[in-house]
N, C-alpha and C positions, 0 to 999 in steps of 0.2 A: 504494500500500500504506500502510495506517495502522498505527501502533504507539502504543498508549496508554503514556505515559511519565510518570515523576515528574520527569524532567529530561532534556534533550538539548542538544547543541551541535555545531556544525560548524566545523572549522578549515580554513583554506587557508594553506599555507606557515607553519604554526604560529600563525597569528593567528585568534582566534575571530571569525567573520563573522556568526554567528547563534546564538541561544541561547533556550531556552524552559524554563520550570519545568513544573509539572503541565499536561498537555494531550496534544497529538498530535505525533508526528514523522510527516510525510506525505512519502513518496517518490513522485515524480511522473515519469511517462514519457508523453510525447505520442506518439500513434500516427497513422499516415496515416488520414485521415477525421475525426479529432478537429477540433473547431472551437470558436468561442466559446460556442455552445449547449451543447457537451459540458462546457466549463469551468463554466458556470452550473449545469448539472444536477448535476455532481459536488460543487461547493461547497455547494449546497443539501442534498444527501444527507449529506455529511460532518458538517455542523454539527448535523444532526438525529438522527444515529445515537445510539441510547441505549446507550453502551458505558462510561459512567462510573458508579461506585458511588454509590448513595444512602445515607441514614443506616442503612438495614437491611443494607447490604453487597451489594445487588443491582444489576446493571447496568441502571440505570433512568434515568440522566441523560444528556443530550446534551452536546456540547462547549460549546454556548452556555449550557446550564443550569449546568454545572460552573464556568464562568468561566475555563476553561483557554485556553491559547494554542496556537499551531501553529508548528512549525518545518518549513518547506517546502524540500525538497531535490530537485533534478533527479537522475534516475537512469535513463539510457537503457538500462542493462543489464537492466531489467525486461522489455525486449522481446527478450531472448536467445532465439535459436532453437538448440536443442541436438539437433535431429533428425538432423543429418548430422555424423558424425565427433566429434572431441573438442574442437574449437574452436568456441565459440558464434559465431553470426552476429547482427548487430544491424540488419539491413536492415529489420526490422519496426518500428523507431522512426521517428518523424517526422524530417525533416532538421533540422540545427542551427538554422537561422533560424526555422523554424516551431515547433520544439520550445521555443526560448527565448521566443518571443512568447506561446505558450500557457501556459508555465510562469509567466511574469510576470503574465499575465491571471488565472491561477488564484489566485495569491497575493493579487492585488488583489480578486478576487471574495470571498475570505474576509474581507479587511479591510472591504469594503463591507457585509458581514453582521455586523460588530461584533466580529470575532475579532482578537486581538492576534497579528500574524504577523511572524516573522523568517524569513530565507531563507538558503540556501546561495548559492554563486556558480555560475551556470550554466556548464557546460563546464570547470570547474576540477577539479583532483585534490583531493578533499576527504577529510578524516578526520572521521567522524561518531561521536560518543560518545552513548550513551543508557542510561537505566535503564528497561527495558520493564516496566511494571507489570501484573502478572497471571500470566504474560504475556498480553497481548491484542494480537494482530496480525490485521488484516483486509485481505483483498485486494478491491479494487473494480476492476471492469472497466467502461469507458465503454460497452461493448456490452450490458451487463446492464440 
C-alpha cells in the first residue's frame, strides 16, 4: 500500500529508525508466491506511478520525477483474513524469513532505481507517524 506523504517516520522503542520528507510511505506485505521478479515488477511500477502534483496541481509526476523519497515498512497485517469470526488470521502472509528477504530486496530495488529509501525494522513493534497528502492512498497487489 502506498501513501503519498509530506513526511513520515517510524519509531521502534521510541527511537526513530526511518524517516522521509515528501514522497511515499510504502507498507509492504510479502505473500506466498511472491519472488524477486515480483519485487522488481512492483519497484518499477511504484517509481513510475504518476501520483504527485505538477505545477498545475494535477497528479502528473512520478516519485522519480518529484525527487521524493520512500519510507518502506513491513506490515504483515495487510494479509489479514477476516472471513471467519472476529479475529483476523495472517496465514496468507509469507513466512518471516521469506517475508524479510523480500522486504529487504524491495527496499534495495528502489535504491537501485535512484530513490532515497529509509526502512522500518522488520518484525519489530513499530509506531508509524505520517502526514498523508491529498489524501492519496493506493493499494497495489502483486497479482495485478
